[in-house]
C-alpha positions in Angstrom: -5.2 -17.1 46.6 -8.0 -14.8 45.5 -10.3 -13.4 48.1 -13.8 -15.1 48.2 -16.4 -12.6 47.0 -17.8 -12.1 50.5 -14.4 -10.7 51.6 -13.4 -9.0 48.4 -11.5 -5.9 49.7 -12.5 -3.8 46.7 -16.2 -4.5 46.9 -18.8 -3.8 49.6 -21.8 -2.0 50.9 -21.8 1.8 51.0 -20.0 3.2 54.0 -21.9 5.6 56.2 -18.9 6.3 58.4 -17.8 9.6 56.9 -18.4 9.0 53.2 -17.7 12.7 52.8 -14.0 11.8 53.2 -14.1 9.0 50.6 -12.5 9.5 47.2 -14.6 8.7 44.1 -15.2 11.4 41.5 -15.2 15.0 42.6 -15.0 17.1 45.7 -16.2 15.0 48.6 -17.9 17.2 51.2 -14.7 17.5 53.3 -12.0 17.3 50.7 -9.8 19.9 52.5 -9.1 17.5 55.3 -7.4 15.0 53.0 -4.9 17.6 51.8 -3.5 18.5 55.3 -0.9 16.6 57.3 -1.3 17.2 61.0 2.1 16.0 62.1 5.3 14.5 60.6 7.5 11.7 62.0 11.1 12.3 63.0 12.2 10.3 59.9 10.2 12.6 57.5 11.4 15.7 59.4 15.0 14.6 58.8 14.4 14.2 55.1 12.8 17.6 54.9 15.8 19.1 56.6 18.1 17.6 54.0 15.9 18.8 51.2 15.6 22.2 52.8 19.4 22.5 52.9 19.6 21.6 49.1 17.0 24.1 48.2 18.4 26.8 50.4 21.8 26.4 48.9 20.4 26.8 45.3 17.8 29.4 45.8 18.5 31.3 49.1 15.0 30.9 50.5 15.6 33.4 53.2 15.6 36.2 50.6 12.3 37.3 48.9 13.8 36.9 45.5 15.1 33.4 46.1 11.8 32.3 47.6 9.8 33.7 44.7 12.1 32.0 42.2 11.8 28.6 43.9 8.0 28.8 44.1 7.7 29.8 40.4 10.3 27.4 38.9 10.2 24.2 41.0 6.9 24.4 42.8 5.0 26.1 40.0 3.0 27.7 42.7 1.4 31.1 43.1 3.2 33.9 44.7 0.7 33.9 47.6 2.4 30.7 48.9 5.2 33.0 50.0 3.0 34.1 52.8 3.0 30.6 54.3 6.8 30.4 54.0 7.2 33.8 55.6 11.0 34.2 56.4 12.0 31.1 54.5 13.2 29.3 57.7 13.1 25.5 58.1 10.2 25.7 60.5 8.0 27.5 58.0 9.3 25.3 55.2 8.1 22.2 57.2 4.8 23.9 57.9 4.3 24.6 54.3 4.7 21.0 53.3 2.2 20.0 56.0 -0.4 22.4 54.5 -2.7 21.8 51.6 -0.8 24.3 49.5 2.2 21.9 49.0 0.1 18.8 48.2 1.3 17.0 45.1 -2.3 17.3 43.8 -2.6 20.9 42.6 -6.1 22.3 43.3 -8.4 22.0 40.3 -9.1 25.2 38.4 -12.6 26.6 38.7 -14.7 25.2 35.9 -15.8 27.5 33.1 -19.6 27.1 33.1 -20.3 29.1 29.9 -20.3 26.1 27.5 -23.3 24.0 26.5 -23.5 20.9 28.8 -22.4 18.4 26.1 -18.9 20.0 26.4 -18.1 18.4 29.8 -17.1 15.1 31.3 -19.5 14.1 34.1 -18.7 12.0 37.2 -21.2 9.1 36.8 -22.5 6.0 38.6 -23.8 2.7 37.1 -26.6 0.8 38.9 -26.2 3.2 41.8 -28.7 1.4 44.0 -26.6 -1.8 44.3 -24.3 -2.4 47.4 -22.3 -5.2 46.0 -22.3 -7.6 43.1 -24.8 -7.5 40.2 -26.6 -10.7 41.0 -27.5 -11.1 44.6 -26.6 -7.9 46.6 -28.9 -5.5 48.3 -30.4 -2.4 46.8 -30.2 0.5 49.3 -30.9 4.3 49.5 -27.6 4.5 51.4 -25.8 3.9 48.1 -27.2 7.1 46.7 -26.3 9.1 49.8 -22.8 7.6 49.6 -22.0 8.6 46.0 -23.6 12.0 46.2 -21.4 12.9 49.2 -18.4 11.7 47.2 -19.1 14.1 44.3 -21.1 11.9 41.8 -23.2 14.0 39.4 -25.1 11.3 37.4 -27.0 8.5 39.2 -29.0 5.6 37.8 -32.3 4.2 38.9 -33.7 0.9 37.5 -37.5 1.1 38.2 -39.9 -1.9 38.2 -43.5 -2.4 39.1 -44.2 -2.5 42.8 -46.4 -5.1 44.6 -49.5 -4.1 46.6 -48.7 -4.3 50.4 -50.6 -7.0 52.2 -53.6 -5.9 54.3 -51.7 -6.6 57.5 -48.8 -4.4 56.7 -50.3 -1.7 54.5 -50.7 0.8 57.3 -47.2 0.3 58.5 -45.7 0.7 55.0 -47.8 3.8 54.4 -46.1 5.4 57.4 -42.7 4.1 56.6 -42.2 3.8 52.8 -38.5 3.0 53.1 -39.1 -0.1 55.3 -38.5 -3.5 53.7 -41.6 -5.2 52.4 -42.7 -8.6 53.7 -42.1 -11.2 51.0 -43.4 -14.6 50.4 -41.0 -17.5 50.8 -39.6 -18.5 47.4 -39.5 -22.3 46.7 -36.4 -21.9 44.6 -34.2 -21.0 47.6 -31.5 -23.5 46.5 -30.8 -21.3 43.5 -30.6 -18.2 45.7 -28.3 -20.0 48.1 -26.0 -21.2 45.2 -25.8 -17.6 43.9 -25.1 -16.2 47.4 -22.3 -18.8 47.9 -20.8 -17.9 44.5 -21.1 -14.1 44.6 -21.7 -13.4 48.3 -24.3 -11.0 49.7 -23.1 -7.8 51.4 -26.0 -5.9 52.8 -26.2 -2.4 54.0 -24.9 -1.6 57.4 -27.2 -2.5 60.3 -29.4 0.2 61.8 -27.2 0.1 64.9 -24.2 1.5 63.1 -23.5 5.0 64.2 -24.4 7.6 61.6 -23.5 10.8 63.5 -20.2 11.1 61.6 -22.0 11.4 58.3 -23.5 14.7 57.3 -27.2 15.2 58.0 -29.4 16.4 55.1 -29.7 20.1 54.9 -32.8 21.5 56.6 -35.1 23.0 54.0 -37.9 23.7 56.4 -40.3 21.9 54.1 -43.1 19.6 55.1 -42.4 15.9 55.0 -44.0 14.2 52.0 -46.2 11.2 53.0 -46.8 8.3 50.7 -50.2 8.2 49.0 -52.8 6.2 50.7 -56.5 6.3 51.6 -58.6 4.7 54.3 -59.9 2.0 52.0 -57.0 1.0 49.8 -53.3 1.2 49.4 -51.7 1.2 46.0 -48.5 -0.5 44.8 -45.6 1.9 44.3 -42.6 1.4 42.0 -39.5 -0.3 43.4 -35.8 -0.2 42.5 -33.7 -3.3 41.8 -31.6 -5.1 39.2 -34.0 -7.0 37.0 -33.8 -10.7 36.2 -31.5 -11.3 39.2 -31.8 -12.0 43.0 -31.0 -8.5 44.1 -33.3 -7.2 46.8 -35.4 -4.1 46.1 -35.8 -0.8 47.7 -38.5 1.8 47.4 -38.5 4.3 44.5 -40.1 6.8 46.9 -37.2 6.4 49.4 -34.6 6.8 46.6 -36.2 10.1 45.5 -36.3 11.3 49.1 -32.6 10.5 49.5 -31.7 12.3 46.3 -33.7 15.4 47.4 -31.7 15.5 50.6 -28.2 15.0 49.2 -28.3 16.1 45.6 -26.5 19.4 46.2 -24.6 18.7 49.4 -21.2 18.6 47.8 -21.8 20.4 44.5 -24.1 23.0 43.1 -23.8 21.8 39.6 -26.7 19.9 38.0 -27.5 16.3 38.9 -28.5 13.9 36.2 -30.9 11.1 37.2 -30.8 8.3 34.5 -34.0 6.2 34.6 -34.1 2.7 33.3 -37.9 2.2 33.2 -39.5 -1.3 33.3 -42.8 -0.3 34.8 -46.4 -0.3 33.5 -48.0 2.9 32.3 -49.9 3.2 35.6 -46.7 2.9 37.6 -44.9 5.4 35.4 -47.6 7.9 36.3 -46.8 7.3 39.9 -43.1 7.8 39.2 -43.9 11.2 37.7 -46.0 12.1 40.8 -43.3 11.1 43.2 -40.5 12.8 41.4 -42.5 16.0 41.0 -43.4 16.0 44.7 -40.0 15.2 46.2 -37.9 17.3 43.8 -40.1 20.4 43.8 -38.0 23.5 43.1 -35.1 21.3 41.9 -36.6 19.3 39.0 -36.2 20.8 35.6 -39.5 19.8 34.0 -39.8 22.5 31.4 -37.2 23.8 28.9 -35.5 27.1 29.7 -36.8 28.5 26.4 -40.3 27.1 25.8 -40.4 28.8 22.3 -37.9 26.3 20.9 -39.5 23.2 19.2 -38.6 20.0 20.9 -36.7 18.6 18.0 -34.5 21.7 17.8 -34.2 22.5 21.5 -30.7 23.7 22.2 -28.7 22.5 25.1 -28.3 25.1 27.8 -25.0 26.2 29.4 -23.8 24.6 32.6 -24.3 27.9 34.4 -28.0 28.0 33.6 -28.6 24.6 35.3 -27.0 25.1 38.7 -28.9 23.3 41.5 -31.2 21.5 39.0 -32.1 17.8 38.7 -32.2 16.7 35.1 -34.0 13.5 34.2 -32.6 11.2 31.5 -35.4 8.9 30.1 -36.3 7.3 26.8 -38.4 9.5 24.5 -42.0 8.4 24.0 -42.5 6.8 20.6 -46.0 6.9 19.1 -45.4 4.7 16.1 -45.2 1.4 17.9 -48.0 -0.3 19.9 -47.5 -1.2 23.5 -46.5 -4.9 23.9 -49.0 -7.2 25.4 -48.5 -8.1 29.0 -46.4 -5.0 29.8 -48.5 -4.2 32.7 -47.2 -7.0 34.9 -43.4 -7.4 34.4 -42.8 -8.0 38.1 -42.8 -11.8 37.7 -39.6 -11.5 35.7 -37.6 -11.1 38.8 -38.6 -14.4 40.3 -35.8 -16.9 40.9 -37.6 -19.4 38.8 -36.5 -17.5 35.7 -32.8 -18.3 36.5 -32.7 -21.6 34.5 -29.8 -23.1 32.7 -31.1 -21.8 29.4 -30.8 -18.3 30.7 -27.5 -16.7 29.8 -25.4 -14.7 32.4 -25.8 -11.6 30.1 -29.6 -11.7 30.3 -29.5 -12.2 34.1 -27.0 -9.5 34.8 -28.1 -6.8 32.5 -31.4 -5.2 31.5 -29.8 -3.2 28.8 -31.3 -3.2 25.4 -28.0 -4.0 23.7 -27.8 -7.7 24.4 -26.8 -9.6 21.4 -28.9 -12.4 19.8 -26.5 -15.0 21.1 -27.2 -14.0 24.6 -31.0 -14.2 24.3 -32.5 -17.0 26.6 -34.8 -19.6 25.2 -37.7 -17.7 26.7 -36.8 -14.1 26.3 -38.2 -11.6 28.8 -41.1 -9.4 27.9 -40.1 -6.2 25.9 -39.8 -3.0 27.8 -43.0 -1.1 28.2 -43.8 2.0 26.3 -42.8 5.3 28.0 -45.9 7.4 28.7 -45.9 11.0 27.6 -45.9 12.5 31.2 -42.7 10.6 32.0 -41.0 11.2 28.7 -41.6 15.0 29.0 -39.4 15.1 32.1 -36.4 14.2 29.9 -36.2 17.8 28.8 -32.6 17.8 27.8 -31.8 14.1 28.0 -34.0 12.1 25.7 -32.8 8.5 25.4 -32.8 6.7 22.0 -31.6 3.3 20.9 -28.5 3.7 18.8 -29.1 3.0 15.1 -26.3 5.0 13.5 -25.1 8.6 13.3 -27.2 9.1 10.1 -30.5 8.3 11.8 -33.0 11.2 12.2 -32.7 11.4 16.0 -28.9 11.7 15.8 -29.4 15.3 14.9 -31.7 16.2 17.8 -29.7 18.3 20.2 -31.2 16.8 23.3 -30.8 13.1 22.3 -28.7 10.6 24.3 -27.3 7.3 23.2 -26.5 4.8 25.9 -24.1 2.1 24.8 -22.3 -0.8 26.5 -18.5 -0.7 26.4 -18.5 -3.5 23.8 -20.8 -1.6 21.4 -18.9 1.6 21.8 -15.5 0.0 21.0 -17.1 -1.5 17.9 -18.4 1.9 16.8 -15.0 3.5 17.6 -13.2 0.9 15.4 -15.7 1.2 12.5 -16.6 4.9 12.6 -14.0 6.8 14.6 -14.4 10.2 12.9 -18.2 10.0 13.1 -18.1 9.0 16.7 -15.7 11.8 17.6 -17.7 14.4 15.7 -21.0 13.3 17.3 -19.5 13.5 20.8 -18.5 17.1 20.3 -22.1 18.1 20.2 -24.3 15.3 21.6 -24.4 13.1 24.7 -23.3 9.5 24.9 -23.4 7.4 28.0 -21.1 4.4 28.3 -21.8 1.6 30.8 -20.1 -1.6 31.9 -21.1 -4.8 30.1 -23.6 -7.1 31.8 -21.1 -9.9 32.4 -19.2 -7.8 35.0 -21.1 -9.8 37.6 -18.7 -8.8 40.4 -19.2 -5.1 39.7 -15.8 -4.6 38.1 -15.3 -1.5 35.9 -14.3 -0.6 32.4 -11.3 1.6 31.6 -12.9 5.1 31.6 -10.0 7.0 30.1 -10.4 5.0 26.8 -13.9 6.4 26.5 -13.1 9.9 27.7 -10.6 10.1 24.9 -13.4 9.2 22.4 -15.3 12.3 23.8 -17.9 10.3 25.8 -19.3 12.6 28.5 -21.0 10.1 30.8 -18.8 7.1 31.6 -20.8 5.2 34.3 -18.9 3.2 36.8 -19.7 0.8 39.7 -18.9 3.0 42.7 -19.3 0.1 45.1 -16.0 -1.3 43.8 -12.7 0.5 44.4 -10.5 -0.5 41.5 -8.4 1.0 38.8 -11.4 2.4 36.9 -12.7 4.2 40.0 -9.2 5.5 40.7 -9.0 7.0 37.3 -12.5 8.6 37.8 -11.1 10.2 41.0 -8.1 11.4 39.0 -10.3 13.1 36.5 -12.7 14.7 38.9 -10.7 15.2 42.1 -11.2 18.6 43.6 -14.0 19.5 41.1 -17.7 19.8 41.4 -18.2 16.7 39.2 -18.2 18.4 35.8 -14.9 18.9 33.9 -14.6 20.9 30.7 -13.3 18.8 27.9 -10.0 19.7 26.2 -10.3 22.4 23.7 -10.2 20.1 20.6 -13.0 18.0 22.0 -15.5 20.9 22.3 -18.3 21.9 20.0 -16.5 25.2 19.3 -13.3 23.5 17.9 -12.4 22.4 14.5 -10.8 19.1 15.6 -12.1 16.2 13.5 -10.6 13.1 15.1 -9.1 11.9 18.3 -5.7 11.9 16.6 -5.6 15.6 15.7 -7.9 17.1 18.3 -5.2 17.7 20.9 -1.4 17.8 20.9 0.5 14.6 21.8 3.8 14.8 23.6 6.6 12.6 24.8 6.9 12.3 28.6 9.9 11.9 31.0 8.6 11.4 34.5 10.5 10.8 37.7 9.1 10.4 41.2 11.3 10.4 44.4 10.0 8.6 47.5 11.1 9.7 50.9 9.2 7.8 53.5 5.7 6.9 54.8 4.2 7.3 58.2 1.4 5.7 60.1 0.0 3.6 57.2 -3.1 1.8 58.5 -2.9 -1.9 58.6 -5.2 -3.8 56.2 -8.3 -5.3 57.9 -6.9 -8.8 57.8 -3.6 -7.8 59.5 -3.1 -7.3 63.2 0.7 -7.5 63.4 2.8 -4.6 62.0 5.7 -7.0 61.5 3.7 -8.8 58.9 2.9 -5.6 57.0 4.9 -5.2 53.8 4.1 -1.9 52.1 5.4 -0.7 48.7 4.3 1.9 46.2 3.2 0.9 42.7 3.2 3.6 40.0 1.2 3.2 36.7 0.8 5.5 33.7 -2.5 5.4 31.8 -1.6 6.7 28.4 -3.5 6.7 25.1 -2.6 3.7 23.1 -1.5 4.2 19.4 -4.4 2.0 18.3 -6.9 4.5 19.8 -5.7 7.1 17.4 -5.7 4.9 14.3 -9.1 3.2 14.8 -7.5 -0.3 15.2 -8.7 -2.8 17.8 -7.5 -1.5 21.1 -5.6 -4.0 23.2 -7.9 -5.1 26.0 -10.8 -3.4 24.3 -11.1 -0.9 27.1 -12.2 -3.8 29.4 -9.7 -3.3 32.2 -7.6 -0.6 33.8 -4.2 -2.2 33.6 -1.5 0.1 32.4 1.2 -0.6 29.9 3.7 1.3 32.0 4.1 0.3 35.6 6.9 0.1 38.2 7.1 -0.3 42.0 9.4 0.6 44.9 11.2 -1.9 47.1 9.1 -3.6 49.8 9.5 -2.7 53.5 8.3 -4.4 56.7 6.8 -1.5 58.7 3.9 0.9 58.6 6.6 3.7 58.6 8.7 2.7 55.6 11.9 4.5 54.8 12.2 4.6 51.0 15.6 6.2 51.1 14.8 8.7 48.3 14.3 5.8 45.8 13.4 7.2 42.4 11.1 5.6 39.9 11.5 6.8 36.3 9.5 6.7 33.1 11.4 7.9 30.1 10.3 8.6 26.5 6.6 7.8 26.9 4.9 8.7 23.7 1.3 9.8 23.0 0.8 11.8 26.1 -2.1 14.4 26.3 -2.0 16.2 29.7 -5.7 16.3 30.3 -6.3 12.6 29.4 -3.3 10.9 30.9 -3.3 9.7 34.4 -0.7 8.6 37.0 -2.0 6.0 39.4 
């Protein structure tokens, strides 16, 4: 039986209990702890003794020559590991395997920061503010803190017009901008209740939850920034939420404050803030004011070379943007007139809009790629025009609606196309060479389709293999997509240099010929497990039945030949998967069981993942 949404084990509010130890997509703040085993059980110790005897017999570990040969040939480790093994005795052999040096995950190589920023894959989040599903969950600043501590380097903020505080609460809100606003009771509570029952609501942890285990923001010695207010009036300020849904909002000011505090806690490489703007011109000016205030000294609001004209402004290298916040926002267009009624879009979030004539796609996504068949009978008002002051903050990330690779903006070095997974797969199938060529030099952002109401994820490796730099995932769900994201970025600072054939400096023309493809034979031997934590719903170790499932995520032949890809990149299920026998204990003895994959075709080392 499937878990009800409220108890979905893969979905939930951001954890404030040591998020720096959570996997996700990069170097969490305390990654080193995850690579060390503090003690080993007698069972595992016995296996290590057996293996030590086998290795010693073959290589003579107690000699310097034998030790060096074993490290080079079998471990593929550096000669410095010999210092940990010392005299090659079993005690040092066991200590070596408890250290981070013997971890099966080899430490990531330091990233080469000398390339223009379009030459990298970037660990990215979609609808970062949400703590659960896409229809009725809370918006929370804790979600930004969580992903930044886990290594994320591109966060998203959906911004909508705020509502003026009531006269009775204005002074309190001025002093505490992150506090929840008092809201009028909605008459359509039955609709809300039905959605909550269907999708559940998982709010942020209560204030009483201990937070001392989570890192505190670095002390910058700067004065706290107070919200704007006067003695006679209090203005409305922008808020963050998922439009056309029942998600609860949070303060744009509070989000900017949290980003300032944690932007560079786990990485010095640039942070991209992707803005989805639904606010009136007046509120956009307030957005600019708030971002400029809070991100002072971090925000890149001017090009590094002011002499370059905007249409020919070249992308800088990664090194040049260390510790900088880069804003991604649509470019201001001066040819079209502002749509009437743009100044008051806030009524579009009222539950009354959720009628039977409104499709799930329009409720769940505010993306501009919704097809005509998904348009409700009474379509929402068009997005407001982006004012110049806000548009100028998108110095190196100017958003444009995708119209084709031959459109004028497609040759602007700083343009960005944001496309849903469905649109990208259609482009990949119809124009594979053009898409691959474009992505060698220019940015594309892929995001999950709007119908992923439970915050499930697309298959990121399908889009990485197309050269897409920013593959945005729902970090609040721990699933196969997020596990691949961790595989790509584990141990890095959230930016990974593309394979050589995918870079702007290469002559590769298609996904098929850009990198070599190999056949793979892989075998994994399982010894034993120790102290596996029981799942939350289990309280008796006798009922716990662990096993290990192994999957290979390999490029499909259809990806190379521009044919429809099975699954369309929608899910993260692998074609190749096997599992060990099941055991009834938190300390399973796998008895050196071996899982083998033989003759796997189409493998590219940098873009193939073992899950």
